C-alpha positions in Angstrom: 6.2 21.4 25.0 4.9 18.1 23.7 4.3 17.5 20.0 2.9 14.7 18.0 4.0 13.1 15.7 7.6 13.2 16.8 9.8 15.9 15.3 13.5 16.4 14.8 13.4 19.9 16.4 11.3 22.0 18.6 8.3 23.5 16.6 8.5 26.7 18.6 12.2 27.6 18.5 13.7 25.0 16.1 16.1 23.9 18.9 17.5 20.4 18.7 17.6 19.7 22.5 14.5 17.5 22.5 13.7 14.3 24.4 11.5 11.3 23.3 8.4 10.9 25.4 6.0 8.1 25.2 2.3 9.2 25.0 -0.8 7.2 25.9 -2.8 5.5 23.2 -6.2 6.5 24.6 -7.9 9.9 25.0 -11.1 11.7 24.5 -12.6 13.3 21.4 -12.1 17.1 21.8 -13.9 18.0 18.5 -14.3 16.7 15.0 -15.5 17.4 11.4 -15.8 15.7 8.1 -13.1 16.4 5.4 -15.2 16.7 2.2 -12.4 17.5 -0.3 -9.0 16.0 -1.1 -6.1 17.7 0.8 -3.5 19.4 -1.4 -0.7 17.2 -2.8 2.1 17.7 -2.1 2.6 17.6 0.8 -0.2 15.0 1.4 -0.2 11.7 -0.4 -3.7 11.6 -1.9 -5.2 10.2 -5.1 -4.8 12.3 -8.2 -8.2 11.1 -9.5 -10.9 13.4 -8.2 -13.6 10.7 -8.5 -11.6 8.4 -6.2 -11.7 10.7 -3.2 -13.8 9.5 -0.3 -14.7 11.9 2.5 -13.3 11.1 5.9 -13.6 12.2 9.6 -10.9 14.3 11.1 -10.7 15.5 14.7 -8.7 16.4 17.7 -8.1 13.8 20.4 -7.0 15.0 23.8 -4.5 12.7 25.4 -5.0 13.4 29.2 -2.5 15.9 30.6 -0.2 15.6 27.6 -1.3 17.0 24.2 -4.2 17.3 21.7 -3.5 15.3 18.6 -5.0 16.0 15.1 -6.0 12.7 13.6 -8.1 10.8 11.1 -11.0 9.2 12.9 -12.3 5.7 11.9 -15.8 5.5 13.2 -17.8 3.6 10.6 -21.5 4.1 11.4 -20.8 5.1 15.1 -22.1 8.4 16.1 -19.3 10.6 17.4 -19.8 12.7 20.5 -17.5 15.3 22.0 -15.8 13.8 25.1 -16.2 10.1 24.0 -13.3 7.8 24.8 -11.0 7.1 21.8 -8.1 4.7 21.1 -5.2 4.8 18.8 -5.1 2.4 15.8 -3.3 2.0 12.5 -5.7 2.3 9.5 -5.3 1.9 5.7 -4.7 5.2 4.0 -4.3 4.3 0.3 -2.7 1.7 -2.0 0.5 2.9 -3.7 1.5 2.4 -7.3 3.2 -1.0 -6.4 -0.1 -2.3 -4.9 1.2 -2.0 -1.3 -1.2 -0.7 1.3 0.0 2.4 3.1 -1.3 2.9 6.7 -1.4 5.8 9.0 -2.3 6.4 12.7 -5.9 7.1 13.4 -8.3 7.0 16.4 -11.5 5.1 16.8 -14.2 5.1 19.4 -13.1 2.9 22.3 -14.2 -0.7 22.0 -15.4 -0.4 18.4 -14.3 -3.0 15.8 -12.7 -1.8 12.6 
C-alpha cells in the first residue's frame, strides 16, 4: 500500500514495518470540487474569523501507477478538466500569529504560472 503524505505506521494495520518511497510530482486530475466553508479546527489550521475564509479548490490527483492524492488545487482562472495534467507545488496556506507565511503542498495545472 502507498500512502501520501508519509505516515509513521501503516494506515490499514498500524504496523511499523514501512518503507520510504519517492513518488512522482506530476499526475492527472481525477476529480475536483470547491470547498465553500472553513474546515473544522482542530485538526486543521484555519482562520478563526469567518469573514476571512476564502473558498478554495480541492481535488484528487492520480499519480500514475502509484496513488491518488487528495490536495488543494491552485488553478487561478484556469478551467479545470478531469484528466488534465497536474504538477506538485508548494503554495501559501495562511500567515501565522508571528507574521510568518505557512505553506502546504498543492497541485496546479501543468505549465500554469502561479
